C-alpha positions in Angstrom: 0.6 -3.4 5.5 1.7 -2.3 2.1 1.1 1.1 0.2 -0.1 1.4 -3.5 3.4 2.7 -4.6 5.0 -0.3 -3.0 2.5 -2.9 -4.4 3.1 -1.3 -7.8 6.8 -1.7 -7.5 6.2 -5.5 -6.5 4.1 -5.9 -9.7 6.5 -4.1 -12.0 9.6 -5.7 -10.6 8.0 -9.2 -10.4 9.0 -9.5 -6.9 8.0 -12.6 -4.8 6.5 -11.8 -1.5 7.6 -14.3 1.2 4.9 -16.7 2.2 5.1 -15.6 5.8 3.9 -12.3 4.9 0.3 -11.2 4.6 -0.4 -8.2 2.5 -2.8 -5.8 4.2 -4.3 -2.5 3.1 -7.4 -0.5 2.9 -10.3 -1.6 0.7 -9.4 1.0 -1.9 -5.8 -0.3 -2.3 -6.5 -2.3 -5.6 -8.3 0.8 -7.1 -5.2 3.1 -5.9 -2.8 0.8 -7.7 -4.9 0.9 -10.8 -4.9 4.6 -10.8 -1.1 4.5 -10.6 -1.0 2.1 -13.7 -3.2 4.5 -15.6 -0.9 7.3 -14.8 2.0 5.1 -16.0 0.2 4.4 -19.2 -0.8 8.1 -19.8 2.9 9.3 -19.3 4.3 6.4 -21.5 6.2 4.5 -18.9 4.0 1.5 -19.4 2.1 0.2 -22.4 -1.6 -0.6 -22.0 -0.8 -4.2 -22.4 1.9 -4.1 -19.6 -0.5 -2.4 -17.3 -3.4 -4.7 -17.9 -0.9 -7.6 -17.2 0.0 -6.0 -14.0 -3.7 -5.4 -13.2 -4.5 -9.2 -13.8 -1.6 -10.1 -11.4 -3.0 -7.7 -8.9 -6.4 -9.4 -9.0 -4.9 -12.7 -8.2 -2.8 -11.6 -5.5 -3.6 -12.5 -1.9 -4.4 -9.2 -0.2 -6.4 -8.7 3.1 -8.3 -5.5 2.5 -10.0 -3.6 5.4 -12.8 -1.1 5.6 -14.5 -1.4 8.9 -15.8 1.2 11.3 -12.8 1.1 13.6 -10.2 1.4 10.9 -12.1 4.5 9.4 -12.6 6.1 12.8 -8.8 5.5 13.7 -7.8 7.0 10.4 -10.1 10.1 11.3 -8.5 10.5 14.8 -4.9 10.1 13.3 -5.6 12.8 10.7 -7.2 15.2 13.3 -4.5 14.5 15.8 -1.6 15.0 13.3 -3.1 17.9 11.5 -3.3 16.1 8.3 -5.8 17.6 5.7 -6.4 14.4 4.0 -7.2 10.8 5.1 -5.1 9.3 2.4 -2.0 8.5 4.6 -4.2 8.1 7.8 -5.8 5.0 6.4 -2.6 3.3 5.9 -1.3 4.4 9.4 -4.5 3.3 11.0 -4.8 -0.1 9.5 -1.0 -0.6 10.4 -1.7 0.5 14.0 -4.7 -1.7 14.4 -3.1 -4.8 12.8 0.0 -4.4 15.1 2.0 -4.6 12.0 4.7 -2.6 10.2 4.3 -0.4 7.1 6.1 -1.3 3.9 6.2 1.9 1.9 8.5 3.3 -0.9 6.4 6.5 -0.7 8.6 9.1 1.0 5.7 11.2 1.9 3.8 8.5 3.6 6.9 7.3 5.4 7.4 10.8 6.9 3.8 10.9 7.9 4.0 7.5 9.6 7.3 7.9 11.2 7.2 7.6 15.0 3.7 6.3 14.9 4.1 2.8 13.3 7.1 0.7 12.5 8.5 1.1 9.0 10.3 -1.5 7.0 11.9 -1.5 3.6 10.5 -3.6 0.7 13.3 -6.2 0.9 11.6 -7.2 4.1 8.7 -8.6 2.1 10.7 -10.5 -0.3 11.3 -14.3 -0.4 14.9 -15.3 -0.1 16.2 -17.2 -3.0 
């Protein structure tokens, strides 16, 4: 499981994900990364050309995106159980839980929310070894 901030870092740094890893996320993952790219263009950290190149790479990345009844209900239950006011983090934790996987995140807020619920790993765990 990978969060939008982590996927954006993969794109911006040109990191290669090891073949044995499958990138998984909620169906909204690509849109969330695109929104982060827009923010970077708006605040001057990226040019529009750079952002659109990242977007093009994003559209060709192999991602398994989930949006089924069970993952949505699990996200709801997690949010209610943990007193979260949004489903933003719950979606990522739910899919990680259902996929019996680990969450790769550079988002400190998401990591704090997921801590103790799902395994957390750092970005280097995804990278192909040279």
